LOTITOR-106211 format. One line per field, with one value per residue: residue number from 1; x negated, y negated, z negated of N, C-alpha, C in turn. Coordinates in steps of 0.05 Angstrom, whole numbers. Atoms other than C-alpha are relative to their C-alpha. Layout:
! LOTITOR-106211
i [NUM:...];
npx [X:...];
npy [Y:...];
npz [Z:...];
capx [X:...];
capy [Y:...];
capz [Z:...];
cpx [X:...];
cpy [Y:...];
cpz [Z:...];
***
This chain:
! LOTITOR-106211
i [1:2:3:4:5:6:7:8:9:10:11:12:13:14:15:16:17:18:19:20:21:22:23:24:25:26:27:28:29:30:31:32:33:34:35:36:37:38:39:40:41:42:43:44:45:46:47:48:49:50:51:52:53:54:55:56:57:58:59:60:61:62:63:64:65:66:67:68:69:70:71:72:73:74:75:76:77:78:79:80:81:82:83:84:85:86:87:88:89:90:91:92:93:94:95:96:97:98:99:100:101:102:103:104:105:106:107:108:109:110:111:112:113:114:115:116:117:118:119:120:121:122:123:124:125:126:127:128:129:130:131:132:133:134:135:136:137:138:139:140:141:142:143:144:145:146:147:148:149:150:151:152:153:154:155:156:157:158:159:160:161:162:163:164:165:166:167:168:169:170:171:172:173:174:175:176:177:178:179:180:181:182:183:184:185:186:187:188:189:190:191:192:193:194:195:196:197:198:199:200:201:202:203:204:205:206:207:208:209:210:211:212:213:214:215:216:217:218:219:220:221];
npx [15:-6:-3:8:31:10:-3:-7:9:-26:1:-25:-3:18:-21:13:1:19:25:2:16:-34:-27:-13:8:16:14:33:30:-9:9:24:-14:-19:23:0:-25:-7:21:-20:-21:20:11:-36:-5:30:-1:-31:-17:-31:-1:-20:-6:-24:14:-7:-16:-18:-25:-2:-30:11:29:-19:10:32:14:3:-10:23:-11:-27:-15:-3:13:26:23:-3:14:35:15:5:23:-3:-18:15:-27:-15:-9:-18:-5:-23:-17:2:-22:-1:-3:28:4:28:14:36:15:16:26:13:-11:8:28:-6:-30:5:-24:-2:-1:-8:14:30:0:-18:-10:-23:-11:-4:2:22:4:4:21:15:2:-7:28:18:24:23:0:-13:27:-19:11:-21:-19:18:20:-11:-29:-5:30:8:-11:3:23:-6:-28:-4:20:-8:-12:16:16:27:-5:33:-11:30:-7:0:-16:-11:-4:-11:-8:14:15:3:-19:0:28:-5:-14:21:13:-29:8:38:-9:-22:6:4:28:1:26:-2:-6:15:-2:-26:-10:18:-16:-21:17:9:-19:-18:28:14:-36:-11:-37:-2:-4:18:-14:14:18:13:-6:18:-9];
npy [24:34:15:24:-7:-3:10:-11:15:13:11:15:-7:-23:-5:3:29:26:-6:-23:9:9:16:17:15:3:19:-4:-21:-24:-24:-5:-1:-23:-17:20:-8:-30:-2:24:-20:-25:12:0:-33:-16:16:9:24:3:14:15:13:15:-8:17:-18:15:-13:4:20:26:18:3:14:3:-3:-26:8:-19:-14:-8:-17:-29:-3:-9:11:10:-17:9:-11:-23:4:31:-2:-20:-26:2:24:2:20:18:2:17:7:34:-14:-7:-24:-18:-8:1:-16:-14:-9:-26:-31:-10:13:14:11:2:17:15:29:12:23:-11:-2:-21:1:-9:-26:-4:-33:-4:24:-1:-27:11:23:-13:-27:-2:-15:3:13:-19:-9:-3:-15:-2:15:3:18:22:4:-8:5:32:14:-19:16:24:-9:-18:27:9:-20:9:-20:-4:-8:-4:-13:-22:19:-16:-15:24:-4:38:6:23:-4:31:14:-9:9:16:-13:1:24:9:-15:9:26:3:-15:-27:-27:-15:-26:-29:-30:-6:16:-11:-29:15:3:-9:-18:5:19:-24:-16:22:-1:-26:2:-26:-36:-23:-22:-34:9:28:8:-2:9];
npz [5:4:-19:0:5:-30:-34:-18:-26:-22:-30:-17:-26:-19:-12:-27:-16:6:16:-12:-25:-9:2:-22:5:21:6:-25:8:21:0:40:26:15:28:26:-3:15:22:25:-1:11:32:23:15:25:14:16:3:-13:-18:-8:-22:-10:-23:-17:-7:-21:-12:-30:-4:7:-19:-22:-18:8:-18:20:16:22:30:0:19:-20:-22:10:17:29:18:21:-10:23:15:27:15:15:8:13:-17:-2:-18:12:-16:7:13:7:20:11:10:-8:18:16:8:-20:-12:30:-5:-32:-13:-22:-1:-31:1:-22:-14:-28:-12:9:31:15:18:2:1:28:12:-6:12:38:0:2:32:36:12:17:-18:-4:-18:-28:-29:-27:-25:-33:-17:-4:0:2:2:25:21:7:19:35:9:11:18:25:12:3:26:12:9:-12:-17:-15:-21:-20:-29:-32:-2:1:-25:-9:-23:-11:10:6:21:26:18:13:23:32:4:22:24:17:9:18:26:-5:-6:-25:2:-20:11:22:32:17:18:22:17:14:25:15:22:17:14:16:22:4:-8:-22:7:-23:-18:-16:-26:3:-24:-28:-24];
capx [-2338:-2329:-2309:-2330:-2406:-2398:-2400:-2353:-2367:-2312:-2310:-2274:-2253:-2296:-2255:-2266:-2235:-2300:-2351:-2346:-2377:-2297:-2261:-2220:-2267:-2329:-2381:-2446:-2486:-2444:-2494:-2554:-2502:-2472:-2539:-2540:-2460:-2469:-2530:-2485:-2422:-2473:-2499:-2419:-2415:-2469:-2471:-2391:-2386:-2312:-2301:-2242:-2227:-2191:-2174:-2136:-2072:-2027:-1954:-1940:-1884:-1936:-1992:-1941:-1965:-2044:-2092:-2124:-2099:-2151:-2129:-2055:-2012:-2018:-2070:-2140:-2174:-2143:-2169:-2230:-2295:-2303:-2360:-2330:-2280:-2294:-2257:-2230:-2180:-2119:-2075:-2038:-1976:-1970:-1917:-1902:-1904:-1965:-1948:-2014:-2049:-2117:-2135:-2140:-2203:-2213:-2160:-2189:-2263:-2237:-2173:-2155:-2109:-2088:-2082:-2053:-2093:-2169:-2152:-2153:-2130:-2063:-2051:-2016:-2035:-2107:-2112:-2096:-2148:-2194:-2178:-2169:-2212:-2253:-2320:-2399:-2397:-2360:-2412:-2382:-2404:-2364:-2323:-2333:-2385:-2357:-2286:-2268:-2328:-2345:-2274:-2271:-2340:-2310:-2241:-2278:-2333:-2274:-2243:-2302:-2325:-2402:-2410:-2470:-2453:-2506:-2510:-2545:-2491:-2452:-2416:-2404:-2379:-2419:-2484:-2491:-2427:-2447:-2521:-2481:-2424:-2493:-2521:-2450:-2456:-2525:-2499:-2439:-2493:-2476:-2525:-2541:-2586:-2609:-2583:-2648:-2648:-2580:-2581:-2656:-2618:-2568:-2610:-2646:-2594:-2549:-2620:-2636:-2557:-2556:-2497:-2514:-2491:-2537:-2515:-2536:-2566:-2616:-2584:-2619:-2610];
capy [75:3:-30:-95:-63:-48:-75:-66:-61:-98:-68:-107:-73:-21:-6:29:-32:-74:-25:36:23:30:-6:-55:-116:-93:-134:-159:-132:-69:-20:-52:-63:10:46:-1:5:85:65:26:74:130:99:84:155:181:129:120:57:38:11:-42:-35:-84:-66:-109:-82:-112:-95:-77:-133:-191:-179:-161:-196:-185:-161:-111:-127:-98:-54:-39:-6:72:68:105:38:16:77:66:95:170:145:87:134:172:235:208:152:119:75:20:-2:-66:-119:-189:-150:-171:-102:-66:-31:-59:8:29:34:79:128:134:116:82:27:22:-46:-79:-150:-186:-246:-259:-276:-220:-257:-259:-191:-205:-141:-143:-222:-200:-134:-192:-243:-199:-138:-132:-124:-147:-171:-161:-136:-154:-126:-111:-148:-198:-249:-311:-301:-252:-240:-313:-329:-271:-298:-362:-345:-303:-364:-405:-354:-376:-296:-267:-257:-225:-208:-159:-207:-143:-103:-158:-148:-220:-237:-303:-302:-385:-386:-328:-356:-414:-381:-357:-424:-447:-389:-402:-472:-450:-411:-337:-285:-261:-195:-137:-75:-50:-109:-90:-16:-35:-72:-36:20:-18:-54:24:60:-5:4:73:77:135:194:255:297:362:331:271:221:212:153];
capz [-775:-790:-722:-741:-753:-671:-599:-558:-487:-432:-365:-308:-245:-223:-175:-107:-70:-102:-115:-61:13:39:1:25:-7:-31:-71:-29:-73:-100:-75:-135:-185:-189:-223:-274:-275:-289:-334:-385:-374:-388:-454:-483:-477:-510:-560:-578:-559:-550:-488:-461:-391:-346:-281:-215:-200:-147:-132:-57:-53:-68:-18:41:103:81:131:77:20:-54:-116:-94:-140:-112:-62:-78:-71:-135:-172:-226:-199:-230:-273:-314:-336:-405:-435:-485:-456:-465:-408:-444:-407:-378:-403:-424:-497:-544:-582:-582:-643:-675:-679:-611:-603:-668:-634:-561:-542:-480:-479:-397:-388:-317:-297:-227:-229:-239:-317:-357:-408:-382:-390:-468:-494:-470:-500:-569:-564:-546:-602:-660:-659:-713:-672:-671:-604:-535:-473:-410:-343:-271:-228:-206:-228:-213:-223:-273:-311:-320:-350:-401:-419:-428:-457:-509:-524:-534:-588:-617:-607:-592:-522:-482:-406:-369:-307:-256:-276:-253:-180:-137:-75:-66:-86:-101:-145:-192:-201:-213:-263:-308:-302:-343:-395:-416:-425:-468:-514:-476:-483:-417:-413:-370:-369:-399:-449:-477:-485:-518:-561:-587:-600:-639:-676:-691:-711:-756:-791:-783:-741:-686:-700:-675:-620:-590:-523:-519:-469:-404:-355];
cpx [16:5:-9:-33:0:0:16:6:25:-7:19:-2:-28:11:-10:2:-27:-19:-8:-4:29:15:1:-16:-19:-20:-18:-21:11:-25:-29:20:3:-19:-1:31:5:-21:27:20:-13:-7:16:-6:-17:1:28:3:19:-13:31:-5:27:-3:22:26:21:26:2:6:-20:-28:21:-17:-40:-13:-13:-8:-12:29:30:4:0:-20:-26:-18:-1:-9:-32:-9:4:-16:18:24:-9:28:22:10:24:12:18:15:1:29:-1:3:-30:2:-24:-16:-27:-14:-5:-22:-10:21:-9:-28:6:31:-1:29:0:6:12:-13:-28:-7:9:14:28:14:9:-15:-37:-9:1:-8:-19:-4:2:-22:-22:-37:-34:-1:7:-32:17:-16:30:9:13:-7:7:20:8:-16:-1:33:19:-22:9:20:-12:-28:27:19:-22:-18:-34:7:-29:14:-28:1:-15:17:28:13:3:-3:-17:-24:-11:23:-7:-30:19:19:-25:-14:28:-1:-15:9:19:-10:9:-23:-1:-32:4:18:-20:-3:26:-11:-30:7:10:-12:-14:18:24:-30:3:24:8:26:3:0:-8:19:-23:-14:-8:19:-23:19:6];
cpy [-23:-24:-21:2:4:-7:6:-3:-4:9:-3:10:8:20:10:-21:-15:21:22:-16:1:-1:-20:-35:3:-25:-1:14:22:21:-12:0:35:20:-15:-2:34:-4:-9:23:20:2:-2:29:7:-20:-2:-24:2:-21:-6:9:-14:7:-19:22:-17:16:2:-23:-30:3:19:-26:1:20:31:-6:24:7:5:17:31:9:13:-25:-10:19:-19:17:28:-4:-20:8:20:17:-10:-30:-5:-28:-23:-15:-23:-29:-31:7:-15:32:15:6:-11:23:12:19:16:33:19:-19:-29:-6:-9:-16:-11:-28:6:-19:3:-3:15:-2:-7:23:-13:16:-8:-26:4:13:-23:-24:20:31:-9:0:-29:-20:10:6:9:9:0:-18:-22:-32:-33:-13:12:3:-28:-10:19:-16:-28:-10:8:-25:-12:5:7:45:12:15:14:13:5:-5:27:26:-18:-3:-31:5:-31:-11:-31:5:28:-1:-29:1:7:-20:-2:10:0:-28:-5:23:42:4:17:15:16:20:18:-17:10:28:5:-5:4:16:1:-4:28:15:-25:16:28:17:21:28:20:19:20:-12:-26:-17:-13:-30:2];
cpz [8:33:2:4:34:21:11:27:24:31:24:24:15:12:30:19:-6:5:23:33:12:-2:13:-7:-11:-1:14:-18:-24:0:-23:-18:-7:-11:-18:-11:-19:-17:-26:-14:-15:-38:-8:0:-14:-21:-16:9:13:21:10:29:13:27:25:7:10:17:31:6:3:19:36:23:-2:17:-18:-22:-29:-23:8:-13:18:22:-12:-4:-34:-23:-10:15:-26:-24:-28:-15:-22:-6:-10:-1:-8:25:-7:26:5:4:-6:-32:-10:-19:10:-24:7:2:21:14:-25:10:22:-6:29:10:27:7:38:-3:27:9:-13:-31:-15:-30:-1:7:-41:-19:-4:-16:-24:-8:-15:-24:-24:-9:-14:11:-3:19:35:23:13:18:26:25:0:-10:-13:-3:-32:-18:-16:-17:-18:-14:-16:-22:-31:-17:-18:-30:-19:-16:8:15:12:39:17:26:18:-5:7:37:3:28:19:-20:-27:-26:-21:-9:-23:-34:-36:-8:-29:-22:-23:-11:-23:-19:11:-9:34:-2:27:-6:-21:-35:-21:-11:-24:-20:-17:-5:-18:-19:-19:-15:-32:-22:-5:5:27:-20:26:6:16:25:-6:28:16:12:18];
***
């Protein structure tokens, strides 16, 4: 299928340290957000929606002296939650090179990239994919609404990409800052949807365009 006709889901920092109860820094609404994240990723798996995933990856030397550092390379907390890993996936190495194929999501359903800072665009390969992939729109969710999600959505809008933020599938540490981020995104013409609205509108679009391939089993939320 021509990828320009499809959505690409963008899954941000769905990692143990941010969403598991035993994590180093779980978001305050993690318990409420997890069912919606599972719903979205189950839908992506069923509908064969391409998925770009970005994870935090901090080097041990960079967090030395911190009492409870989060998402440190080599620790269980840095791992993505199992439901956020699709069977057909590839991990893209992190470096300062722009060399990444724009056909990546034709060869694999999920591509996982890492970042060291709040802004996902600090990874040049992720920046290139978000800037140049020929897609219908980017559907963004994950952690954290007031920082990484906000920065990613604003960056995409500046690049004249169509963006939808699934706000009930976004974790936050500060409810007021999260609400402010949503107001800012709405003012910039970012589409804001719930998980249910996103799934229903996506199914309607794909059925109308004939893009959903028949599968042997029915998807169940």
